[in-house]
MARLUMBA-318307 format. One record per residue: residue in three letters; z, y, x of N, C-alpha, C in turn. Coordinates in steps of 0.2 Angstrom, whole numbers, plus 5000, padded with zeros to 4 digits. Each point is the difference from the previous one (the first is absolute). Last residue first. Example, Ala and Ser with C-alpha at 12.3 -4.5 7.8 and 13.67 -1.06 7.14 Angstrom:
! residues 2
SER503549895064500150065004500350054996ALA500049725002500050064996500050065004
***
This chain:
! residues 270
ALA584254144948500849995003500350025006ALA498050114988500049955002500849995002PRO499250184981500050005006500149915003PRO499150064976500549995004500050015008THR497950104985500249925002500850025003GLY498550174992500449984994500149925004LEU498950185012499649954996500349974995GLY501350135015499450044996499649964996THR501649905013500350034995499550054995ARG499249895019500149964997500450024994MET499750135017499349994997500149954995GLU501850055014500050064996499449984995ALA500549855015500549994994499950084996LEU498749995021499949944995500350004996VAL500850145014499350024998499849954994ARG501949945014500350064995499350024997THR499649855017500549964996500150064994LEU498950095019499649954996500449964995VAL501150145015499550044996499749954993ARG501249905018500550034993499650044997SER498949915019500249944995500550044995VAL499550135017499450004997500149954993GLN501650045016500050054996499550004994ALA500349845019500450004994500150044996GLN498750035018499549944994500649994998THR500050265008500149915002499749954996LEU499050265001500649974997500249945005GLY497950164999500650015006500649984996VAL497749964994500450064996500750015003VAL498349835012499650054995500450074996ASP501249805009499650035007499650074996ALA500849834986500650055003499850045006ILE498349844989500250074995500750055003GLU499549795013499450054999500150064997GLN501649834996500050055006499450045002GLN500149854980500450065002500050035004THR497649924997500849955000500450074998GLN497550024991500449995005500749995000GLU498050034984500249935001500450005008ASP498950174985499650005006500549935005TYR500450044978499350024998499749995008PHE502349974995499749954994499350015001ARG501650135016500349924999499549954994LEU499550255004500149965007500249944998GLY500150124981499449995003500049985007VAL502050044992499949954997499349975000ILE500950195012500349945002499749934996ARG499450234994499749995006500449935002ARG500950084981499349995000499749975006ASP502150105002500149924996499349984999ARG500350245008500149935005499949924998ARG499850204983499449995006500149935005SER501149984977500350045005499349995005LEU499849914975500449995005500050055005ALA498849984980500750014996500550015009ARG497649914997500050075001500750044999VAL499649774999500150015007499950084999VAL500149894979500750005003499950025006PRO498150034986500450044999500850005005ALA498249845003499950075002500550044997LEU499849764996500550015005499850095002ALA498749884984500849984999500450055003VAL497649975004500250074994500849984998ARG499249865017500050075001500150054995ALA499849764997500650025004500050095001GLU498149904989500650004995500750015004ALA498049975014500250084996500350004995GLN499949795010500150075006500250054997ASP499249824987500749985002500350075005PHE497949964998500050034993500849995000SER498849935019499950085000500350014991ARG499749775008500650035003500250074998ASP498449814991499850085003500750025000GLU498949734997500550054997500050075005THR497849874994500549995003500750044998GLY497449914990500550075001500449955004LEU497549915000500850004997500450045003LEU497749965009500050064992500749984998ASP499349875019500150075002500150054994GLY499849764995500550015002500350085004LEU497849904993500450014994500750045002ALA497950045017500449934998500550034995SER497650145006500849975000500249944998THR497550055001500350035007500950005001GLY498449954979499949965004500350015008ASP500250094977499550055004499849975007ALA501549894981499350024999499550035006VAL502149865007500050044994499250024999THR501149805017499650054999500150034993ALA502049835011499350014997499650064999ASP502249925008499550025006499350014996LEU502049954989499950065002499550025005SER499849804981500350015007500050075002THR500249884975499450055005500250005007PRO501049804983500150065000499550045006THR500249784985499750025007500050085000PHE501249884982499849945005499850025007CYS500550174984500549975002499949945006GLY498650144985499850015005500649965005ASP500150054977499649934999499850005008ALA501550164986500349965006499549945001ALA499450154983500250035006500249965005LEU499649904980499550005003500050085006ALA502049934986499849945004499250015004GLU501050184988500250005005499949935003VAL499050044979499750065006500649995006VAL500349874981499549975003499750065007ASP502150054986500049935006499449995003ALA499950174983500250025007500049955004VAL499349974980499550025005500350015005GLU501349814986499950085000499450015005VAL499949754988500450045005499950094999GLY498849784992500650024994500450055004LEU497849915008500549965002500750024995GLN497850114996500049925002500549955001GLU500150244999500049984992499949925000ALA499950125021500649994997500249994993VAL497950025010500449955004500750004997GLU498750194994499749924997500349945002SER500550215008500250014994499849904996PRO499350075022500649985000500349994993ARG497349995002500650045002500649974999ALA497949855008500550024995500350075002SER497649935008500550005001500550024994ARG497749914992500150045007500849994999GLY499049854983499450045005500050065005LEU501449874983499950075000499550015003ARG500949805001499950004993499850084999ARG500449915021499549954998499950024993GLU501750125012499350015002499449964998LEU502349954993499750074997499550025003ALA500949805010499949994992499650064996GLU501050025022499349965000499849994994GLU502050135003499450035001499349975001ALA502249884995499850044996499350045001GLN501049885017499749964994499850034996ALA501150125016499449975003499749964995ILE502150084993499550055001499449985002ARG501849875003499849994992499450055000ALA501150005020499649934999499850014993GLN501450185005499350015005499449934999LEU502550014991499450034997499350005003ASP501949895013499749974992499650034997GLN500850135017499749965002499849954995VAL501550164996499350034999499349955004ARG502449934996499850024993499250035001ARG501449975018499749944999499450014994PRO500450205015500549964997499749954997PRO498950085023500350024993500549974996ARG499349995027500149964994500150064996VAL498349995022500650044997500249974992MET498649865011500250045006500750054999TRP499249774987500150075000500350035007GLY499449754994499550045002500150084999ARG501749804996499850035007499350045003ASP501049934977500549985003500050045009ARG498350004981500750044997500549975007PHE498049925003499950075000500650034998HIS499949774998499950025007500050075002ARG499949894977500750025003500050025008ARG498049984987500350074999500949985002LEU498549825006499850075004500350064998GLU500449804987500249995009499850065003GLY499349964977501050035001500149995006ARG497849934997500150084999500750035001VAL499649775000499650035007500050084999THR500549874981500649985004499850045007PRO498650024980500650035002500449995004VAL498049874999500050085003500550034997ALA500149754996500150035009500050084999PHE499449874980500850005001500150035008SER497850014992500350034993500749985003LEU498749895011500050075005500450044993PHE499749764994500450025008500050075001ASP499849934976499450005005500550015006HIS501249844981499850075003499550005005GLY501249804989499350034996499950085002ALA501849845007500150054995499450024998ASP500349835018500149994993499950044993PRO500150055024499349974998500049984994ASP501750175012500249934997499250004997PHE501050165024499649994992499949924998ARG501350135018500249984993499749994996GLN499150015022500649955000500349994993ALA498250165004499949945000500449945001ALA500750235001499750014993499849904999LYS500850095019500449994996499949984994THR498450055016500549955002500549984995LEU499050224999499349944996500549925003GLY501050195009500149994991499549974998LEU499950035022500649975000500049994992LEU498150115009500149924999500749964998ALA499950255000499649974995500049935001VAL500950105018500550014994499649974994GLN498850025019500549945000500450004995GLU498550195000499649934999500649945002LEU500750225004499849994993499849934999ASP500250055022500649974997499950014993ASP498250065011500149945003500849974996LEU499350234999499549964995500249915000ASP501750205007499449975002499749974996VAL501350204990500249945003499349975002GLY500150234991500549985006500249965001ARG498150034986500650034995500649995007ASN497749925000500150075001500550034997ARG499449784989499750035007500150075000TYR500349844981500650045001499850025008ARG498549854990500150064995500450055002GLY499849785011499550065003500050064993ALA501149804997500450045005499650055001MET499049854987500650054995500350035005SER498449855009499750064996500450054997ARG500749825011499950025003499750064998ALA500549834986500750025003499850075003VAL498149864994500350044994500650035003GLY499149855014499650065002500350034992ALA500849805002500450065006499650065000ASN499749774988500250074997500250055003THR499649785007499250024995500350074999GLU501849915013499350025003499450014997ILE502049944988500150065004499450015003LEU500049794990500050064995500150055003GLN500249835015499350004997499950064996ARG502249935006499650035004499350035000VAL501249864984500150085000499850035006LEU499649785000499750034993500350085001ASP500949855014499350025004499750034993ASP502249934996500050045004499350025002ALA500149834986500350054997500050065004ASP499749795010499450034996500150064997ARG501749895012499650045005499450024995GLY502049954985499949975005499650055004GLY500350024973500350005006499649965006ARG499049974980500650014997500450015007ALA497350014991500550005004500550004998ASP498350034986500049955000500549975007ARG499450234993500549964995500149925000MET498950145017500650024999500349964995ASP497750005000500349955006500750014999HIS498950164988499849924997500349965005VAL500050215008500550004995500049944997ILE498350045015500750005004500649994995ASP497750044993500049935002500749985002ASP499650234994500249954995500149925001THR499450175016500750014998500249944994ARG497850055009500449965005500749984997ARG498550134987499849934999500449965004ALA500250225004500050004993499949914997ARG499250115021500749995000500449974994ALA497750044999500149935006500750015000ASP499150184988499949954995500349925006GLY500750245011499849984995499949934996GLU500549995025499950064996499949984993LEU501349895023499450014995500150054995SER501049985027500249994994499349994995PRO500349995028499750034993500349964994ALA501549995023499549964997499850044994SER501850055016499250045001499549964994SER502950005001499349955000499650054999SER502450044999499750035005499349965002LEU501449964982499950065001499650025003VAL500649774999499550024996500050075000PRO501849885008499350015007499550024997ILE502249964986499850065003499450015005VAL500749814985499350034999500150075004PRO501849845000499549955000499450055001ALA502250114996499849985006499349975002ILE501350074980499350025001499749985007SER501449844982500150055005499550045002MET500649844977499550005007500250075004
***
């Protein structure tokens, strides 16, 4: 059976049953499915099975809200998983429908997050471990009555504590904090507090390295170097200041730069 006949259910706004009423209605549909063998009746029963349990799928999607994926998209993914489960369900196997469907819906949601939900994508092993950690934390919290420590989660999963810590540190990769978000003082944006490349460090290092080389130059050569690289004057402007021709200034600069490279331990340029 193809998915196409039941796809319209994904956008249906019909209210779904809840609790005991849903369970009784599901049992009735499954009973009818045992008597139907293909054809339009079977398709209609599959559609009814999906409509009856759509609320369960939407509830499962709601558990993943606020993690960087729109809730409407999550509900569509969950309903698609429910549709696949309903179409594969064998009413003669004796299984409860939701026991069969819930793992399929959960798997669709997790695959959706794995493939499309990450804004910053960590390694696959970290993504997979995060899903396992979420399950283990829920189980441990019920058992311990408090939030589980990373060491307890690691013991529960049989993994190294360092791996758990790494996965927890990457937990914000679904929805990284906006650089426009305000920080604790309420007046500054996060982006305003991030460091940027500071060229003054490179400049300070260059000055320390060049100082002894420059001091070894003659007074005229130091003046020409200063006019060219500090005052950013052209060769002709320097020539007018020091009383040389532009060609002479060019030769002086070529010679001085070669001497400075040698002084710094760098072979002269060819």
